[in-house]
Phi, psi and omega in degrees: 000135182266128182295148179280140178274148179284140180290130181300146178284143178281159176300327178296317181288326174298318174297320180292319181297316179298320175303310179297318176298314177294326177297313177304312181294315175303318179294325176289326181284333180286318175303318181290325174295318179297327179278357183299155172298144179281154017274145174269076178210174187299343183277353181257104180298333184286314186295316183300311177303315184288326183283322181298319176300321178296315181300322180292321177296320178299318181297321173302314178299312173312307174305316184289330178290321175295322178297315179301311174307315180298315174301321183288321178295316175304317182290322180294328184282332182167000000 
């Protein structure tokens, strides 16, 4: 019996998976920032570090969302 080859992923499916992974990372980093010891303000270096990590994760998420939109637009055109 010949093994079946996996169907190649579309650009949209690849971008969607990357967006979902980035969303999970951003959600986790937000949870870590929320769980930081109080006060949740700039005088607390632990909170600041965790919140900055979340900000970076959000930027990755936004880039992944833009890539998914671009893949969808490219598929519509053609």
